[in-house]
DOTOR-114648 format. One record per atom (N, C-alpha, C): residue number from 1; residue in one letter; atom name; x, y, z. Coordinates in steps of 0.001 Angstrom, whole numbers, padded with zeros to 6 digits. Layout:
PT;NUM;A;CA;X;Y;Z
...
This chain:
PT;1;M;N;130388;095006;103290
PT;1;M;CA;130457;094366;101995
PT;1;M;C;129787;095248;100922
PT;2;L;N;128658;095871;101292
PT;2;L;CA;127988;096738;100322
PT;2;L;C;128895;097898;099913
PT;3;A;N;129663;098417;100874
PT;3;A;CA;130573;099520;100553
PT;3;A;C;131616;099078;099534
PT;4;A;N;132106;097849;099662
PT;4;A;CA;133096;097345;098707
PT;4;A;C;132493;097247;097308
PT;5;F;N;131258;096782;097216
PT;5;F;CA;130589;096706;095911
PT;5;F;C;130390;098094;095319
PT;6;R;N;130016;099059;096142
PT;6;R;CA;129826;100424;095651
PT;6;R;C;131149;101017;095187
PT;7;D;N;132216;100755;095948
PT;7;D;CA;133540;101280;095580
PT;7;D;C;133991;100762;094221
PT;8;Q;N;133572;099576;093851
PT;8;Q;CA;133936;098981;092568
PT;8;Q;C;132945;099352;091459
PT;9;G;N;131942;100159;091795
PT;9;G;CA;130973;100584;090799
PT;9;G;C;129896;099563;090500
PT;10;C;N;129723;098570;091368
PT;10;C;CA;128728;097518;091137
PT;10;C;C;127341;097892;091646
PT;11;L;N;127269;098870;092532
PT;11;L;CA;125988;099302;093090
PT;11;L;C;125900;100818;093037
PT;12;P;N;124712;101345;092795
PT;12;P;CA;124555;102798;092889
PT;12;P;C;124626;103218;094353
PT;13;E;N;124777;104504;094582
PT;13;E;CA;124831;105013;095948
PT;13;E;C;123528;104709;096666
PT;14;G;N;123638;104233;097891
PT;14;G;CA;122469;103955;098718
PT;14;G;C;122064;105186;099497
PT;15;R;N;120996;105060;100206
PT;15;R;CA;120545;106152;101057
PT;15;R;C;121415;106208;102299
PT;16;L;N;121665;107398;102796
PT;16;L;CA;122509;107545;103971
PT;16;L;C;121877;106914;105205
PT;17;D;N;120544;106973;105310
PT;17;D;CA;119867;106419;106474
PT;17;D;C;119739;104901;106404
PT;18;A;N;119884;104313;105225
PT;18;A;CA;119739;102865;105050
PT;18;A;C;120558;102438;103830
PT;19;P;N;121848;102145;104005
PT;19;P;CA;122696;101838;102853
PT;19;P;C;122320;100563;102106
PT;20;H;N;121469;099712;102694
PT;20;H;CA;121032;098492;102012
PT;20;H;C;119847;098749;101080
PT;21;L;N;119403;099998;100987
PT;21;L;CA;118309;100379;100089
PT;21;L;C;118862;101260;098983
PT;22;V;N;118426;100997;097755
PT;22;V;CA;118897;101734;096585
PT;22;V;C;117682;102251;095825
PT;23;D;N;117653;103537;095545
PT;23;D;CA;116539;104136;094809
PT;23;D;C;116708;103851;093331
PT;24;E;N;115827;103018;092799
PT;24;E;CA;115879;102659;091377
PT;24;E;C;115154;103673;090499
PT;25;G;N;114372;104563;091096
PT;25;G;CA;113761;105640;090358
PT;25;G;C;112460;105331;089652
PT;26;G;N;111935;104133;089752
PT;26;G;CA;110672;103801;089102
PT;26;G;C;109696;103213;090101
PT;27;A;N;108483;103711;090101
PT;27;A;CA;107482;103228;091041
PT;27;A;C;106977;101840;090642
PT;28;V;N;106517;101091;091639
PT;28;V;CA;105915;099782;091410
PT;28;V;C;104474;100009;090977
PT;29;H;N;104068;099346;089916
PT;29;H;CA;102701;099501;089420
PT;29;H;C;101842;098355;089944
PT;30;Q;N;101043;098655;090968
PT;30;Q;CA;100131;097653;091510
PT;30;Q;C;098893;098365;092042
PT;31;S;N;097801;097640;092079
PT;31;S;CA;096543;098213;092544
PT;31;S;C;096554;098335;094068
PT;32;A;N;095612;099093;094588
PT;32;A;CA;095483;099233;096037
PT;32;A;C;095174;097880;096678
PT;33;E;N;094388;097058;095977
PT;33;E;CA;094053;095734;096498
PT;33;E;C;095305;094847;096585
PT;34;E;N;096148;094902;095547
PT;34;E;CA;097365;094110;095539
PT;34;E;C;098324;094577;096638
PT;35;S;N;098432;095873;096824
PT;35;S;CA;099272;096416;097882
PT;35;S;C;098775;095963;099255
PT;36;A;N;097477;096008;099460
PT;36;A;CA;096888;095564;100732
PT;36;A;C;097121;094074;100950
PT;37;R;N;097054;093282;099860
PT;37;R;CA;097284;091841;099977
PT;37;R;C;098717;091569;100438
PT;38;W;N;099693;092294;099873
PT;38;W;CA;101073;092109;100311
PT;38;W;C;101237;092524;101764
PT;39;R;N;100641;093622;102157
PT;39;R;CA;100783;094115;103533
PT;39;R;C;100192;093144;104556
PT;40;S;N;099207;092343;104152
PT;40;S;CA;098594;091375;105080
PT;40;S;C;099058;089947;104815
PT;41;H;N;100084;089774;103982
PT;41;H;CA;100575;088437;103627
PT;41;H;C;101104;087721;104868
PT;42;P;N;100793;086424;105026
PT;42;P;CA;101184;085717;106247
PT;42;P;C;102652;085281;106320
PT;43;R;N;103368;085244;105199
PT;43;R;CA;104754;084745;105228
PT;43;R;C;105692;085729;105923
PT;44;V;N;106532;085187;106783
PT;44;V;CA;107497;085975;107530
PT;44;V;C;108441;086724;106586
PT;45;E;N;108835;086081;105483
PT;45;E;CA;109769;086697;104544
PT;45;E;C;109183;087962;103928
PT;46;V;N;107901;087917;103604
PT;46;V;CA;107230;089078;103008
PT;46;V;C;107161;090207;104032
PT;47;Q;N;106803;089887;105254
PT;47;Q;CA;106714;090912;106292
PT;47;Q;C;108087;091512;106602
PT;48;R;N;109128;090699;106553
PT;48;R;CA;110481;091213;106781
PT;48;R;C;110881;092176;105662
PT;49;F;N;110574;091790;104408
PT;49;F;CA;110869;092670;103275
PT;49;F;C;110163;094013;103456
PT;50;L;N;108881;093977;103805
PT;50;L;CA;108117;095214;103976
PT;50;L;C;108663;096055;105132
PT;51;A;N;109110;095391;106208
PT;51;A;CA;109668;096122;107341
PT;51;A;C;111011;096762;106977
PT;52;E;N;111838;096031;106222
PT;52;E;CA;113158;096536;105828
PT;52;E;C;113069;097588;104728
PT;53;N;N;112026;097510;103898
PT;53;N;CA;111919;098386;102731
PT;53;N;C;110493;098933;102607
PT;54;P;N;110098;099816;103508
PT;54;P;CA;108721;100329;103461
PT;54;P;C;108421;101185;102226
PT;55;D;N;109448;101661;101520
PT;55;D;CA;109246;102515;100350
PT;55;D;C;109362;101772;099027
PT;56;Y;N;109172;100446;099037
PT;56;Y;CA;109355;099670;097805
PT;56;Y;C;108389;100124;096713
PT;57;E;N;107220;100617;097089
PT;57;E;CA;106242;101044;096081
PT;57;E;C;106708;102282;095311
PT;58;Q;N;107676;103014;095856
PT;58;Q;CA;108229;104181;095164
PT;58;Q;C;109472;103812;094349
PT;59;G;N;109774;102517;094257
PT;59;G;CA;110899;102077;093435
PT;59;G;C;112198;101896;094185
PT;60;V;N;112140;101838;095499
PT;60;V;CA;113340;101615;096299
PT;60;V;C;113605;100115;096343
PT;61;A;N;114817;099717;095976
PT;61;A;CA;115177;098294;095925
PT;61;A;C;115950;097906;097173
PT;62;L;N;115681;096721;097672
PT;62;L;CA;116405;096169;098810
PT;62;L;C;117546;095324;098269
PT;63;V;N;118790;095720;098555
PT;63;V;CA;119950;094976;098087
PT;63;V;C;120008;093660;098855
PT;64;T;N;120054;092557;098120
PT;64;T;CA;120063;091236;098728
PT;64;T;C;121257;090453;098196
PT;65;L;N;122039;089920;099096
PT;65;L;CA;123187;089107;098724
PT;65;L;C;122892;087657;099091
PT;66;V;N;123131;086756;098165
PT;66;V;CA;122926;085325;098414
PT;66;V;C;124192;084578;098010
PT;67;P;N;124439;083432;098642
PT;67;P;CA;125622;082651;098260
PT;67;P;C;125502;082163;096812
PT;68;L;N;126588;082230;096089
PT;68;L;CA;126631;081752;094715
PT;68;L;C;127082;080291;094738
PT;69;T;N;126096;079392;094745
PT;69;T;CA;126378;077958;094772
PT;69;T;C;125734;077318;093553
PT;70;W;N;126153;076090;093229
PT;70;W;CA;125548;075376;092099
PT;70;W;C;124059;075158;092340
PT;71;R;N;123687;074830;093573
PT;71;R;CA;122271;074604;093874
PT;71;R;C;121456;075882;093647
PT;72;N;N;121942;077020;094156
PT;72;N;CA;121228;078284;093966
PT;72;N;C;121131;078648;092488
PT;73;L;N;122186;078399;091726
PT;73;L;CA;122138;078661;090288
PT;73;L;C;121096;077779;089606
PT;74;A;N;121022;076503;089981
PT;74;A;CA;120052;075582;089376
PT;74;A;C;118625;075993;089731
PT;75;V;N;118398;076316;091004
PT;75;V;CA;117054;076729;091430
PT;75;V;C;116647;078016;090717
PT;76;G;N;117538;078996;090670
PT;76;G;CA;117230;080257;089992
PT;76;G;C;116979;080076;088510
PT;77;S;N;117770;079224;087866
PT;77;S;CA;117572;078954;086435
PT;77;S;C;116225;078296;086184
PT;78;G;N;115857;077370;087052
PT;78;G;CA;114554;076718;086920
PT;78;G;C;113408;077701;087059
PT;79;R;N;113525;078606;088016
PT;79;R;CA;112476;079617;088209
PT;79;R;C;112368;080536;086990
PT;80;L;N;113512;080945;086448
PT;80;L;CA;113499;081799;085258
PT;80;L;C;112879;081072;084062
PT;81;A;N;113211;079803;083901
PT;81;A;CA;112670;079026;082781
PT;81;A;C;111151;078880;082910
PT;82;R;N;110679;078595;084122
PT;82;R;CA;109227;078469;084328
PT;82;R;C;108516;079796;084083
PT;83;A;N;109122;080890;084532
PT;83;A;CA;108519;082205;084326
PT;83;A;C;108480;082561;082847
PT;84;A;N;109536;082222;082111
PT;84;A;CA;109589;082528;080686
PT;84;A;C;108594;081684;079903
PT;85;A;N;108321;080469;080389
PT;85;A;CA;107385;079579;079692
PT;85;A;C;105940;080031;079853
PT;86;G;N;105680;080842;080871
PT;86;G;CA;104322;081331;081104
PT;86;G;C;103498;080320;081862
PT;87;P;N;102232;080668;082093
PT;87;P;CA;101369;079776;082870
PT;87;P;C;101102;078461;082133
PT;88;R;N;101011;077392;082907
PT;88;R;CA;100745;076078;082316
PT;88;R;C;099270;075973;081967
PT;89;K;N;098979;075313;080849
PT;89;K;CA;097599;075119;080420
PT;89;K;C;096987;073976;081176
PT;90;R;N;095741;074136;081587
PT;90;R;CA;095025;073063;082269
PT;90;R;C;094321;072192;081263
PT;91;R;N;094266;070924;081569
PT;91;R;CA;093577;069989;080654
PT;91;R;C;092160;069773;081058
């Protein structure tokens, strides 16, 4: 499927050793403490991401495909709206 997207010009060329990884060319800006926190994070999803994409700190992106459903669109829109609104004020 990734090859079909690349053939249509939707994705940049991936690495030959791992076609699901795409070099975005910009490093991730995080402190050593933040990097260590991610590496020791208990969630399985985080550990899977790190295992699949060990070079993420150098700007390598992991291509992720998700089903395009109304529920996923609603959840994603809600997350974007909350992120754009910024942190909530405490009373």
